[in-house]
All heavy atoms as TSV, in Angstrom:
chain	resi	resn	atom	element	x	y	z
A	1	ALA	N	N	0.829	-1.189	0.032
A	1	ALA	CA	C	0.013	-0.005	-0.015
A	1	ALA	C	C	0.865	1.243	-0.008
A	1	ALA	O	O	0.571	2.223	-0.688
A	1	ALA	CB	C	-0.963	-0.013	1.180
A	2	GLU	N	N	1.938	1.222	0.787
A	2	GLU	CA	C	2.839	2.444	0.832
A	2	GLU	C	C	3.566	2.622	-0.509
A	2	GLU	O	O	3.700	3.758	-0.930
A	2	GLU	CB	C	3.840	2.232	2.002
A	2	GLU	CG	C	4.825	3.404	2.070
A	2	GLU	CD	C	4.139	4.784	2.267
A	2	GLU	OE1	O	3.056	4.851	2.867
A	2	GLU	OE2	O	4.721	5.784	1.794
A	3	LEU	N	N	3.975	1.512	-1.162
A	3	LEU	CA	C	4.657	1.664	-2.455
A	3	LEU	C	C	3.680	2.231	-3.492
A	3	LEU	O	O	4.065	3.131	-4.267
A	3	LEU	CB	C	5.155	0.265	-2.893
A	3	LEU	CG	C	5.877	0.292	-4.250
A	3	LEU	CD1	C	7.096	1.200	-4.213
A	3	LEU	CD2	C	6.309	-1.115	-4.579
A	4	THR	N	N	2.462	1.775	-3.499
A	4	THR	CA	C	1.461	2.322	-4.418
A	4	THR	C	C	1.245	3.836	-4.192
A	4	THR	O	O	1.146	4.597	-5.088
A	4	THR	CB	C	0.151	1.588	-4.303
A	4	THR	OG1	O	0.385	0.152	-4.625
A	4	THR	CG2	C	-0.904	2.102	-5.260
A	5	ALA	N	N	1.202	4.231	-2.912
A	5	ALA	CA	C	1.036	5.645	-2.568
A	5	ALA	C	C	2.228	6.459	-3.102
A	5	ALA	O	O	2.064	7.521	-3.606
A	5	ALA	CB	C	0.848	5.768	-1.049
A	6	GLN	N	N	3.441	5.901	-2.913
A	6	GLN	CA	C	4.622	6.613	-3.418
A	6	GLN	C	C	4.619	6.727	-4.931
A	6	GLN	O	O	4.923	7.793	-5.478
A	6	GLN	CB	C	5.902	5.898	-2.952
A	6	GLN	CG	C	6.205	5.968	-1.514
A	6	GLN	CD	C	7.404	5.168	-1.104
A	6	GLN	OE1	O	7.982	4.400	-1.898
A	6	GLN	NE2	N	7.829	5.286	0.119
A	7	ILE	N	N	4.214	5.666	-5.606
A	7	ILE	CA	C	4.120	5.710	-7.091
A	7	ILE	C	C	3.099	6.732	-7.493
A	7	ILE	O	O	3.300	7.479	-8.441
A	7	ILE	CB	C	3.829	4.306	-7.612
A	7	ILE	CG1	C	4.991	3.380	-7.407
A	7	ILE	CG2	C	3.386	4.355	-9.087
A	7	ILE	CD1	C	4.746	1.921	-7.743
A	8	THR	N	N	1.969	6.764	-6.790
A	8	THR	CA	C	0.905	7.724	-7.145
A	8	THR	C	C	1.462	9.138	-7.052
A	8	THR	O	O	1.175	9.983	-7.897
A	8	THR	CB	C	-0.303	7.523	-6.203
A	8	THR	OG1	O	-0.796	6.206	-6.401
A	8	THR	CG2	C	-1.390	8.526	-6.521
A	9	ARG	N	N	2.140	9.452	-5.958
A	9	ARG	CA	C	2.670	10.785	-5.798
A	9	ARG	C	C	3.700	11.151	-6.890
A	9	ARG	O	O	3.704	12.279	-7.398
A	9	ARG	CB	C	3.322	10.967	-4.407
A	9	ARG	CG	C	2.326	11.048	-3.264
A	9	ARG	CD	C	3.006	11.408	-1.953
A	9	ARG	NE	N	4.000	10.440	-1.501
A	9	ARG	CZ	C	3.721	9.391	-0.759
A	9	ARG	NH1	N	2.501	9.129	-0.364
A	9	ARG	NH2	N	4.700	8.615	-0.360
A	10	LEU	N	N	4.513	10.163	-7.262
A	10	LEU	CA	C	5.521	10.447	-8.264
A	10	LEU	C	C	4.920	10.656	-9.663
A	10	LEU	O	O	5.334	11.585	-10.371
A	10	LEU	CB	C	6.504	9.275	-8.375
A	10	LEU	CG	C	7.458	9.152	-7.156
A	10	LEU	CD1	C	8.238	7.874	-7.211
A	10	LEU	CD2	C	8.419	10.356	-7.108
A	11	VAL	N	N	3.959	9.864	-10.063
A	11	VAL	CA	C	3.377	10.019	-11.413
A	11	VAL	C	C	2.537	11.258	-11.505
A	11	VAL	O	O	2.338	11.783	-12.616
A	11	VAL	CB	C	2.617	8.761	-11.898
A	11	VAL	CG1	C	3.580	7.605	-12.026
A	11	VAL	CG2	C	1.437	8.438	-10.998
A	12	GLN	N	N	2.047	11.800	-10.405
A	12	GLN	CA	C	1.219	13.018	-10.445
A	12	GLN	C	C	2.051	14.205	-10.983
A	12	GLN	O	O	1.577	15.155	-11.477
A	12	GLN	CB	C	0.642	13.345	-9.074
A	12	GLN	CG	C	-0.489	12.443	-8.716
A	12	GLN	CD	C	-0.984	12.634	-7.293
A	12	GLN	OE1	O	-0.313	13.271	-6.454
A	12	GLN	NE2	N	-2.159	12.147	-7.022
A	13	ARG	N	N	3.382	14.112	-10.789
A	13	ARG	CA	C	4.238	15.162	-11.266
A	13	ARG	C	C	4.219	15.332	-12.827
A	13	ARG	O	O	4.547	16.368	-13.328
A	13	ARG	CB	C	5.674	14.904	-10.832
A	13	ARG	CG	C	5.947	14.903	-9.389
A	13	ARG	CD	C	7.358	14.615	-9.084
A	13	ARG	NE	N	7.566	14.540	-7.629
A	13	ARG	CZ	C	8.755	14.239	-7.092
A	13	ARG	NH1	N	9.807	13.936	-7.841
A	13	ARG	NH2	N	8.847	14.166	-5.795
A	14	PHE	N	N	3.872	14.254	-13.512
A	14	PHE	CA	C	3.851	14.297	-14.938
A	14	PHE	C	C	2.571	14.848	-15.537
A	14	PHE	O	O	2.474	15.155	-16.731
A	14	PHE	CB	C	4.085	12.887	-15.520
A	14	PHE	CG	C	5.503	12.403	-15.279
A	14	PHE	CD1	C	5.770	11.542	-14.215
A	14	PHE	CD2	C	6.511	12.788	-16.102
A	14	PHE	CE1	C	7.054	11.134	-13.984
A	14	PHE	CE2	C	7.819	12.341	-15.919
A	14	PHE	CZ	C	8.085	11.514	-14.830
A	15	ASP	N	N	1.519	15.005	-14.718
A	15	ASP	CA	C	0.300	15.639	-15.135
A	15	ASP	C	C	-0.283	15.035	-16.388
A	15	ASP	O	O	-0.628	15.713	-17.310
A	15	ASP	CB	C	0.479	17.173	-15.259
A	15	ASP	CG	C	-0.844	17.886	-15.458
A	15	ASP	OD1	O	-1.845	17.435	-14.898
A	15	ASP	OD2	O	-0.835	18.870	-16.185
A	16	THR	N	N	-0.387	13.722	-16.410
A	16	THR	CA	C	-1.030	13.020	-17.520
A	16	THR	C	C	-2.489	12.793	-17.205
A	16	THR	O	O	-2.897	12.912	-16.078
A	16	THR	CB	C	-0.370	11.706	-17.886
A	16	THR	OG1	O	-0.729	10.763	-16.873
A	16	THR	CG2	C	1.148	11.811	-17.972
A	17	ALA	N	N	-3.239	12.367	-18.159
A	17	ALA	CA	C	-4.624	11.974	-17.977
A	17	ALA	C	C	-4.802	10.468	-18.093
A	17	ALA	O	O	-5.947	9.974	-18.220
A	17	ALA	CB	C	-5.494	12.683	-18.982
A	18	LEU	N	N	-3.697	9.762	-18.000
A	18	LEU	CA	C	-3.753	8.291	-18.209
A	18	LEU	C	C	-4.687	7.572	-17.251
A	18	LEU	O	O	-5.385	6.650	-17.612
A	18	LEU	CB	C	-2.324	7.711	-18.177
A	18	LEU	CG	C	-1.409	8.146	-19.288
A	18	LEU	CD1	C	-0.026	7.665	-18.998
A	18	LEU	CD2	C	-1.937	7.635	-20.610
A	19	THR	N	N	-4.703	8.019	-15.996
A	19	THR	CA	C	-5.532	7.322	-14.994
A	19	THR	C	C	-7.020	7.579	-15.185
A	19	THR	O	O	-7.805	7.003	-14.546
A	19	THR	CB	C	-5.098	7.672	-13.568
A	19	THR	OG1	O	-5.161	9.106	-13.409
A	19	THR	CG2	C	-3.723	7.159	-13.246
A	20	GLN	N	N	-7.357	8.534	-16.084
A	20	GLN	CA	C	-8.758	8.725	-16.389
A	20	GLN	C	C	-9.307	7.637	-17.363
A	20	GLN	O	O	-10.489	7.545	-17.562
A	20	GLN	CB	C	-8.969	10.118	-16.998
A	20	GLN	CG	C	-8.666	11.186	-16.031
A	20	GLN	CD	C	-8.796	12.593	-16.656
A	20	GLN	OE1	O	-9.151	12.739	-17.789
A	20	GLN	NE2	N	-8.421	13.609	-15.888
A	21	ILE	N	N	-8.369	6.883	-17.928
A	21	ILE	CA	C	-8.801	5.742	-18.795
A	21	ILE	C	C	-9.187	4.616	-17.900
A	21	ILE	O	O	-8.432	4.244	-16.999
A	21	ILE	CB	C	-7.643	5.355	-19.767
A	21	ILE	CG1	C	-7.271	6.509	-20.637
A	21	ILE	CG2	C	-8.034	4.133	-20.567
A	21	ILE	CD1	C	-5.985	6.282	-21.441
A	22	CYS	N	N	-10.321	4.059	-18.127
A	22	CYS	CA	C	-10.847	2.915	-17.318
A	22	CYS	C	C	-9.828	1.814	-17.324
A	22	CYS	O	O	-9.327	1.336	-18.320
A	22	CYS	CB	C	-12.148	2.440	-17.878
A	22	CYS	SG	S	-12.935	1.191	-16.834
A	23	GLY	N	N	-9.433	1.386	-16.076
A	23	GLY	CA	C	-8.456	0.289	-15.932
A	23	GLY	C	C	-7.034	0.703	-15.789
A	23	GLY	O	O	-6.175	-0.164	-15.568
A	24	VAL	N	N	-6.723	1.989	-15.907
A	24	VAL	CA	C	-5.359	2.442	-15.775
A	24	VAL	C	C	-5.256	3.155	-14.419
A	24	VAL	O	O	-5.839	4.175	-14.218
A	24	VAL	CB	C	-4.934	3.431	-16.894
A	24	VAL	CG1	C	-3.525	3.963	-16.662
A	24	VAL	CG2	C	-5.002	2.724	-18.206
A	25	ALA	N	N	-4.493	2.577	-13.502
A	25	ALA	CA	C	-4.218	3.177	-12.205
A	25	ALA	C	C	-2.788	3.661	-12.196
A	25	ALA	O	O	-2.042	3.587	-13.198
A	25	ALA	CB	C	-4.463	2.136	-11.100
A	26	ALA	N	N	-2.370	4.154	-11.058
A	26	ALA	CA	C	-1.039	4.770	-10.909
A	26	ALA	C	C	0.099	3.844	-11.305
A	26	ALA	O	O	1.074	4.262	-11.952
A	26	ALA	CB	C	-0.839	5.306	-9.528
A	27	VAL	N	N	0.038	2.561	-10.964
A	27	VAL	CA	C	1.099	1.661	-11.247
A	27	VAL	C	C	1.206	1.428	-12.747
A	27	VAL	O	O	2.314	1.480	-13.332
A	27	VAL	CB	C	0.939	0.307	-10.486
A	27	VAL	CG1	C	1.989	-0.684	-10.920
A	27	VAL	CG2	C	1.031	0.541	-8.945
A	28	ALA	N	N	0.085	1.263	-13.412
A	28	ALA	CA	C	0.123	1.098	-14.880
A	28	ALA	C	C	0.595	2.386	-15.537
A	28	ALA	O	O	1.341	2.334	-16.522
A	28	ALA	CB	C	-1.255	0.739	-15.402
A	29	GLU	N	N	0.225	3.503	-15.012
A	29	GLU	CA	C	0.671	4.789	-15.539
A	29	GLU	C	C	2.247	4.898	-15.412
A	29	GLU	O	O	2.883	5.288	-16.354
A	29	GLU	CB	C	0.016	5.955	-14.825
A	29	GLU	CG	C	0.471	7.312	-15.305
A	29	GLU	CD	C	-0.194	8.429	-14.536
A	29	GLU	OE1	O	-0.674	8.244	-13.406
A	29	GLU	OE2	O	-0.170	9.548	-15.092
A	30	ALA	N	N	2.711	4.486	-14.254
A	30	ALA	CA	C	4.194	4.513	-14.050
A	30	ALA	C	C	4.901	3.628	-14.993
A	30	ALA	O	O	5.953	3.960	-15.576
A	30	ALA	CB	C	4.495	4.171	-12.617
A	31	GLU	N	N	4.367	2.399	-15.231
A	31	GLU	CA	C	4.976	1.458	-16.174
A	31	GLU	C	C	5.026	2.065	-17.583
A	31	GLU	O	O	6.016	1.976	-18.283
A	31	GLU	CB	C	4.194	0.169	-16.178
A	31	GLU	CG	C	4.359	-0.618	-14.904
A	31	GLU	CD	C	3.437	-1.844	-14.856
A	31	GLU	OE1	O	2.540	-1.933	-15.684
A	31	GLU	OE2	O	3.667	-2.693	-13.988
A	32	LEU	N	N	3.905	2.674	-17.996
A	32	LEU	CA	C	3.855	3.255	-19.349
A	32	LEU	C	C	4.854	4.415	-19.492
A	32	LEU	O	O	5.566	4.509	-20.469
A	32	LEU	CB	C	2.412	3.770	-19.663
A	32	LEU	CG	C	2.221	4.361	-21.031
A	32	LEU	CD1	C	2.559	3.366	-22.136
A	32	LEU	CD2	C	0.814	4.832	-21.159
A	33	LEU	N	N	4.887	5.287	-18.438
A	33	LEU	CA	C	5.842	6.402	-18.491
A	33	LEU	C	C	7.256	5.941	-18.526
A	33	LEU	O	O	8.130	6.486	-19.208
A	33	LEU	CB	C	5.579	7.347	-17.362
A	33	LEU	CG	C	4.230	8.095	-17.399
A	33	LEU	CD1	C	3.991	8.884	-16.131
A	33	LEU	CD2	C	4.180	9.008	-18.631
A	34	ALA	N	N	7.601	4.881	-17.767
A	34	ALA	CA	C	8.925	4.303	-17.730
A	34	ALA	C	C	9.283	3.738	-19.107
A	34	ALA	O	O	10.440	3.900	-19.566
A	34	ALA	CB	C	9.052	3.230	-16.674
A	35	GLU	N	N	8.351	3.131	-19.762
A	35	GLU	CA	C	8.616	2.557	-21.093
A	35	GLU	C	C	8.800	3.650	-22.173
A	35	GLU	O	O	9.622	3.530	-22.991
A	35	GLU	CB	C	7.417	1.640	-21.427
A	35	GLU	CG	C	7.621	0.801	-22.695
A	35	GLU	CD	C	8.693	-0.268	-22.539
A	35	GLU	OE1	O	8.790	-0.814	-21.426
A	35	GLU	OE2	O	9.328	-0.596	-23.539
A	36	VAL	N	N	7.996	4.693	-22.069
A	36	VAL	CA	C	8.053	5.781	-23.051
A	36	VAL	C	C	9.346	6.599	-22.943
A	36	VAL	O	O	9.871	7.030	-23.921
A	36	VAL	CB	C	6.800	6.694	-22.842
A	36	VAL	CG1	C	6.924	7.958	-23.653
A	36	VAL	CG2	C	5.540	5.961	-23.291
A	37	GLY	N	N	9.738	6.878	-21.695
A	37	GLY	CA	C	10.934	7.711	-21.480
A	37	GLY	C	C	10.562	9.139	-21.392
A	37	GLY	O	O	9.585	9.515	-20.775
A	38	ASP	N	N	11.298	10.027	-22.106
A	38	ASP	CA	C	11.124	11.443	-22.021
A	38	ASP	C	C	9.866	11.876	-22.721
A	38	ASP	O	O	9.812	11.945	-23.919
A	38	ASP	CB	C	12.350	12.140	-22.589
A	38	ASP	CG	C	12.274	13.632	-22.521
A	38	ASP	OD1	O	11.409	14.181	-21.797
A	38	ASP	OD2	O	13.149	14.284	-23.141
A	39	ILE	N	N	8.825	12.249	-21.986
A	39	ILE	CA	C	7.588	12.643	-22.601
A	39	ILE	C	C	7.615	14.057	-23.075
A	39	ILE	O	O	6.681	14.489	-23.831
A	39	ILE	CB	C	6.400	12.435	-21.600
A	39	ILE	CG1	C	6.466	13.277	-20.400
A	39	ILE	CG2	C	6.200	10.982	-21.297
A	39	ILE	CD1	C	5.240	13.322	-19.546
A	40	SER	N	N	8.655	14.796	-22.772
A	40	SER	CA	C	8.729	16.182	-23.236
A	40	SER	C	C	8.934	16.281	-24.759
A	40	SER	O	O	8.785	17.358	-25.323
A	40	SER	CB	C	9.815	16.954	-22.535
A	40	SER	OG	O	11.118	16.469	-22.868
A	41	ARG	N	N	9.234	15.188	-25.383
A	41	ARG	CA	C	9.386	15.213	-26.826
A	41	ARG	C	C	8.089	15.318	-27.553
A	41	ARG	O	O	8.015	15.525	-28.759
A	41	ARG	CB	C	10.167	13.981	-27.354
A	41	ARG	CG	C	9.444	12.690	-27.045
A	41	ARG	CD	C	10.354	11.505	-27.392
A	41	ARG	NE	N	9.779	10.272	-26.841
A	41	ARG	CZ	C	9.849	9.123	-27.444
A	41	ARG	NH1	N	10.493	9.021	-28.600
A	41	ARG	NH2	N	9.342	8.081	-26.908
A	42	TYR	N	N	6.973	15.201	-26.789
A	42	TYR	CA	C	5.608	15.347	-27.386
A	42	TYR	C	C	5.114	16.741	-27.062
A	42	TYR	O	O	5.110	17.167	-25.877
A	42	TYR	CB	C	4.677	14.285	-26.831
A	42	TYR	CG	C	5.135	12.876	-27.165
A	42	TYR	CD1	C	5.768	12.134	-26.173
A	42	TYR	CD2	C	4.956	12.345	-28.371
A	42	TYR	CE1	C	6.204	10.858	-26.426
A	42	TYR	CE2	C	5.402	11.057	-28.676
A	42	TYR	CZ	C	6.025	10.311	-27.692
A	42	TYR	OH	O	6.457	9.053	-27.935
A	43	ALA	N	N	4.684	17.481	-28.043
A	43	ALA	CA	C	4.268	18.848	-27.847
A	43	ALA	C	C	2.939	18.931	-27.076
A	43	ALA	O	O	2.700	19.910	-26.383
A	43	ALA	CB	C	4.148	19.570	-29.185
A	44	THR	N	N	2.070	17.938	-27.313
A	44	THR	CA	C	0.752	17.948	-26.641
A	44	THR	C	C	0.447	16.574	-26.013
A	44	THR	O	O	1.065	15.589	-26.388
A	44	THR	CB	C	-0.369	18.297	-27.617
A	44	THR	OG1	O	-0.454	17.261	-28.601
A	44	THR	CG2	C	-0.094	19.629	-28.349
A	45	LYS	N	N	-0.512	16.572	-25.136
A	45	LYS	CA	C	-0.968	15.319	-24.548
A	45	LYS	C	C	-1.598	14.443	-25.634
A	45	LYS	O	O	-1.496	13.200	-25.600
A	45	LYS	CB	C	-2.015	15.575	-23.442
A	45	LYS	CG	C	-1.379	16.193	-22.196
A	45	LYS	CD	C	-2.441	16.436	-21.108
A	45	LYS	CE	C	-1.830	17.038	-19.901
A	45	LYS	NZ	N	-2.789	17.230	-18.830
A	46	ALA	N	N	-2.257	15.086	-26.587
A	46	ALA	CA	C	-2.837	14.280	-27.677
A	46	ALA	C	C	-1.759	13.556	-28.481
A	46	ALA	O	O	-1.986	12.413	-28.899
A	46	ALA	CB	C	-3.655	15.216	-28.610
A	47	GLN	N	N	-0.707	14.187	-28.777
A	47	GLN	CA	C	0.413	13.553	-29.542
A	47	GLN	C	C	0.953	12.333	-28.775
A	47	GLN	O	O	1.225	11.299	-29.316
A	47	GLN	CB	C	1.523	14.523	-29.844
A	47	GLN	CG	C	1.174	15.505	-30.917
A	47	GLN	CD	C	2.344	16.497	-31.178
A	47	GLN	OE1	O	3.274	16.596	-30.364
A	47	GLN	NE2	N	2.282	17.209	-32.237
A	48	PHE	N	N	1.114	12.540	-27.443
A	48	PHE	CA	C	1.581	11.444	-26.557
A	48	PHE	C	C	0.637	10.296	-26.660
A	48	PHE	O	O	1.007	9.089	-26.846
A	48	PHE	CB	C	1.743	11.972	-25.160
A	48	PHE	CG	C	2.068	10.891	-24.176
A	48	PHE	CD1	C	3.326	10.295	-24.146
A	48	PHE	CD2	C	1.129	10.480	-23.237
A	48	PHE	CE1	C	3.627	9.316	-23.238
A	48	PHE	CE2	C	1.443	9.532	-22.313
A	48	PHE	CZ	C	2.696	8.944	-22.266
A	49	ALA	N	N	-0.675	10.572	-26.485
A	49	ALA	CA	C	-1.705	9.485	-26.470
A	49	ALA	C	C	-1.765	8.805	-27.828
A	49	ALA	O	O	-1.874	7.545	-27.808
A	49	ALA	CB	C	-3.080	10.092	-26.126
A	50	MET	N	N	-1.684	9.490	-28.919
A	50	MET	CA	C	-1.742	8.867	-30.245
A	50	MET	C	C	-0.494	7.995	-30.483
A	50	MET	O	O	-0.622	6.937	-31.111
A	50	MET	CB	C	-1.878	9.947	-31.334
A	50	MET	CG	C	-3.185	10.676	-31.328
A	50	MET	SD	S	-4.599	9.577	-31.653
A	50	MET	CE	C	-4.279	9.153	-33.328
A	51	SER	N	N	0.637	8.426	-29.987
A	51	SER	CA	C	1.854	7.637	-30.299
A	51	SER	C	C	1.920	6.339	-29.512
A	51	SER	O	O	2.601	5.402	-29.965
A	51	SER	CB	C	3.073	8.506	-29.941
A	51	SER	OG	O	3.238	8.603	-28.540
A	52	ASN	N	N	1.253	6.249	-28.364
A	52	ASN	CA	C	1.396	4.979	-27.600
A	52	ASN	C	C	0.050	4.242	-27.473
A	52	ASN	O	O	-0.004	3.274	-26.713
A	52	ASN	CB	C	1.975	5.290	-26.232
A	52	ASN	CG	C	1.110	6.210	-25.419
A	52	ASN	OD1	O	-0.071	6.068	-25.368
A	52	ASN	ND2	N	1.734	7.171	-24.800
A	53	GLY	N	N	-0.936	4.646	-28.203
A	53	GLY	CA	C	-2.197	3.876	-28.244
A	53	GLY	C	C	-3.095	4.069	-27.034
A	53	GLY	O	O	-3.913	3.224	-26.801
A	54	THR	N	N	-2.944	5.159	-26.340
A	54	THR	CA	C	-3.836	5.403	-25.193
A	54	THR	C	C	-4.870	6.472	-25.453
A	54	THR	O	O	-5.596	6.852	-24.534
A	54	THR	CB	C	-3.014	5.770	-23.918
A	54	THR	OG1	O	-2.274	6.952	-24.192
A	54	THR	CG2	C	-2.144	4.646	-23.505
A	55	ALA	N	N	-5.016	6.916	-26.692
A	55	ALA	CA	C	-6.026	7.902	-26.999
A	55	ALA	C	C	-7.384	7.239	-26.779
A	55	ALA	O	O	-7.693	6.184	-27.278
A	55	ALA	CB	C	-5.877	8.369	-28.448
A	56	PRO	N	N	-8.278	7.917	-25.999
A	56	PRO	CA	C	-9.587	7.334	-25.697
A	56	PRO	C	C	-10.476	7.235	-26.893
A	56	PRO	O	O	-10.502	8.151	-27.724
A	56	PRO	CB	C	-10.145	8.223	-24.623
A	56	PRO	CG	C	-9.422	9.515	-24.762
A	56	PRO	CD	C	-8.100	9.211	-25.370
A	57	LEU	N	N	-11.222	6.146	-26.958
A	57	LEU	CA	C	-12.216	5.979	-27.946
A	57	LEU	C	C	-13.525	5.738	-27.267
A	57	LEU	O	O	-13.588	5.055	-26.229
A	57	LEU	CB	C	-11.903	4.735	-28.838
A	57	LEU	CG	C	-10.599	4.788	-29.596
A	57	LEU	CD1	C	-10.380	3.444	-30.293
A	57	LEU	CD2	C	-10.635	5.877	-30.608
A	58	GLN	N	N	-14.634	6.203	-27.832
A	58	GLN	CA	C	-15.929	5.944	-27.221
A	58	GLN	C	C	-16.241	4.465	-27.443
A	58	GLN	O	O	-16.108	3.935	-28.536
A	58	GLN	CB	C	-16.999	6.759	-27.885
A	58	GLN	CG	C	-18.337	6.703	-27.212
A	58	GLN	CD	C	-18.336	7.287	-25.785
A	58	GLN	OE1	O	-17.623	8.198	-25.491
A	58	GLN	NE2	N	-19.137	6.720	-24.940
A	59	ALA	N	N	-16.601	3.793	-26.348
A	59	ALA	CA	C	-16.929	2.344	-26.424
A	59	ALA	C	C	-18.391	2.175	-26.068
A	59	ALA	O	O	-18.967	2.958	-25.346
A	59	ALA	CB	C	-16.022	1.537	-25.486
A	60	SER	N	N	-18.994	1.084	-26.558
A	60	SER	CA	C	-20.351	0.728	-26.197
A	60	SER	C	C	-20.337	0.282	-24.766
A	60	SER	O	O	-19.413	-0.388	-24.306
A	60	SER	CB	C	-20.830	-0.436	-27.075
A	60	SER	OG	O	-20.849	-0.055	-28.396
A	61	PRO	N	N	-21.393	0.654	-24.013
A	61	PRO	CA	C	-21.407	0.130	-22.614
A	61	PRO	C	C	-21.560	-1.321	-22.542
A	61	PRO	O	O	-22.209	-1.949	-23.405
A	61	PRO	CB	C	-22.683	0.860	-22.040
A	61	PRO	CG	C	-23.395	1.439	-23.167
A	61	PRO	CD	C	-22.500	1.436	-24.369
A	62	SER	N	N	-20.936	-1.955	-21.585
A	62	SER	CA	C	-21.004	-3.350	-21.428
A	62	SER	C	C	-22.368	-3.730	-20.768
A	62	SER	O	O	-22.970	-2.905	-20.111
A	62	SER	CB	C	-19.888	-3.888	-20.569
A	62	SER	OG	O	-19.983	-3.344	-19.263
A	63	VAL	N	N	-22.808	-4.894	-20.990
A	63	VAL	CA	C	-24.084	-5.363	-20.402
A	63	VAL	C	C	-23.749	-6.598	-19.536
A	63	VAL	O	O	-23.153	-7.547	-20.019
A	63	VAL	CB	C	-25.107	-5.717	-21.489
A	63	VAL	CG1	C	-26.386	-6.247	-20.851
A	63	VAL	CG2	C	-25.397	-4.531	-22.369
A	64	SER	N	N	-24.155	-6.531	-18.277
A	64	SER	CA	C	-23.877	-7.613	-17.380
A	64	SER	C	C	-24.885	-8.755	-17.563
A	64	SER	O	O	-25.879	-8.582	-18.295
A	64	SER	CB	C	-23.897	-7.125	-15.906
A	64	SER	OG	O	-25.258	-6.790	-15.590
A	65	ALA	N	N	-24.693	-9.843	-16.871
A	65	ALA	CA	C	-25.582	-10.999	-16.979
A	65	ALA	C	C	-26.993	-10.576	-16.530
A	65	ALA	O	O	-28.011	-11.174	-16.971
A	65	ALA	CB	C	-25.086	-12.146	-16.131
A	66	SER	N	N	-27.146	-9.611	-15.645
A	66	SER	CA	C	-28.444	-9.166	-15.188
A	66	SER	C	C	-29.146	-8.236	-16.188
A	66	SER	O	O	-30.278	-7.878	-15.992
A	66	SER	CB	C	-28.321	-8.452	-13.856
A	66	SER	OG	O	-27.614	-7.223	-14.040
A	67	GLY	N	N	-28.421	-7.852	-17.227
A	67	GLY	CA	C	-28.959	-6.996	-18.233
A	67	GLY	C	C	-28.723	-5.544	-17.923
A	67	GLY	O	O	-29.099	-4.650	-18.673
A	68	GLU	N	N	-28.061	-5.264	-16.791
A	68	GLU	CA	C	-27.713	-3.873	-16.404
A	68	GLU	C	C	-26.529	-3.374	-17.266
A	68	GLU	O	O	-25.537	-4.075	-17.405
A	68	GLU	CB	C	-27.349	-3.841	-14.927
A	68	GLU	CG	C	-28.484	-4.233	-13.971
A	68	GLU	CD	C	-29.568	-3.176	-13.929
A	68	GLU	OE1	O	-29.223	-2.007	-14.013
A	68	GLU	OE2	O	-30.741	-3.560	-13.823
A	69	ALA	N	N	-26.660	-2.199	-17.785
A	69	ALA	CA	C	-25.553	-1.563	-18.519
A	69	ALA	C	C	-24.574	-1.042	-17.565
A	69	ALA	O	O	-24.924	-0.535	-16.467
A	69	ALA	CB	C	-26.090	-0.504	-19.473
A	70	GLY	N	N	-23.343	-1.064	-17.919
A	70	GLY	CA	C	-22.277	-0.511	-17.042
A	70	GLY	C	C	-20.934	-0.670	-17.697
A	70	GLY	O	O	-20.833	-0.947	-18.866
A	71	GLY	N	N	-19.892	-0.405	-16.933
A	71	GLY	CA	C	-18.535	-0.638	-17.427
A	71	GLY	C	C	-17.929	0.662	-17.876
A	71	GLY	O	O	-18.398	1.761	-17.639
A	72	CYS	N	N	-16.808	0.563	-18.568
A	72	CYS	CA	C	-16.012	1.726	-19.014
A	72	CYS	C	C	-16.729	2.404	-20.151
A	72	CYS	O	O	-17.331	1.787	-20.983
A	72	CYS	CB	C	-14.669	1.244	-19.454
A	72	CYS	SG	S	-13.737	0.414	-18.167
A	73	THR	N	N	-16.534	3.715	-20.221
A	73	THR	CA	C	-17.003	4.480	-21.362
A	73	THR	C	C	-15.882	4.801	-22.308
A	73	THR	O	O	-16.073	5.338	-23.356
A	73	THR	CB	C	-17.722	5.775	-20.908
A	73	THR	OG1	O	-16.783	6.531	-20.177
A	73	THR	CG2	C	-18.973	5.485	-20.120
A	74	GLU	N	N	-14.641	4.471	-21.917
A	74	GLU	CA	C	-13.466	4.713	-22.738
A	74	GLU	C	C	-12.680	3.445	-22.785
A	74	GLU	O	O	-12.729	2.665	-21.853
A	74	GLU	CB	C	-12.627	5.793	-22.202
A	74	GLU	CG	C	-13.329	7.156	-22.211
A	74	GLU	CD	C	-12.435	8.265	-21.626
A	74	GLU	OE1	O	-11.441	7.912	-20.973
A	74	GLU	OE2	O	-12.723	9.418	-21.867
A	75	SER	N	N	-11.941	3.222	-23.836
A	75	SER	CA	C	-11.090	2.084	-23.925
A	75	SER	C	C	-9.795	2.504	-24.573
A	75	SER	O	O	-9.696	3.577	-25.178
A	75	SER	CB	C	-11.742	0.928	-24.712
A	75	SER	OG	O	-11.924	1.329	-26.036
A	76	LEU	N	N	-8.788	1.684	-24.477
A	76	LEU	CA	C	-7.520	1.921	-25.113
A	76	LEU	C	C	-7.704	1.658	-26.614
A	76	LEU	O	O	-8.403	0.753	-27.011
A	76	LEU	CB	C	-6.410	1.036	-24.577
A	76	LEU	CG	C	-6.105	1.238	-23.096
A	76	LEU	CD1	C	-5.038	0.246	-22.657
A	76	LEU	CD2	C	-5.656	2.642	-22.840
A	77	SER	N	N	-7.069	2.417	-27.439
A	77	SER	CA	C	-7.177	2.201	-28.868
A	77	SER	C	C	-6.367	1.019	-29.295
A	77	SER	O	O	-5.558	0.500	-28.603
A	77	SER	CB	C	-6.736	3.431	-29.601
A	77	SER	OG	O	-5.389	3.782	-29.350
């Protein structure tokens, strides 16, 4: 729990919107940023998202076994 809290504080410095994507939490955000390297080479957040496949796309709502609609409204491209 403490490690996750530390990771969360560190990735907040990068001011990305990655954790707004359903299923992406601080640890996944940190992994993606570590893999990408220097994000300053992207002029905009949109360029960053398009280059690594995280640009949000509108998705159809999922339907559970009970017939209730729910789930993510965005998905990874």
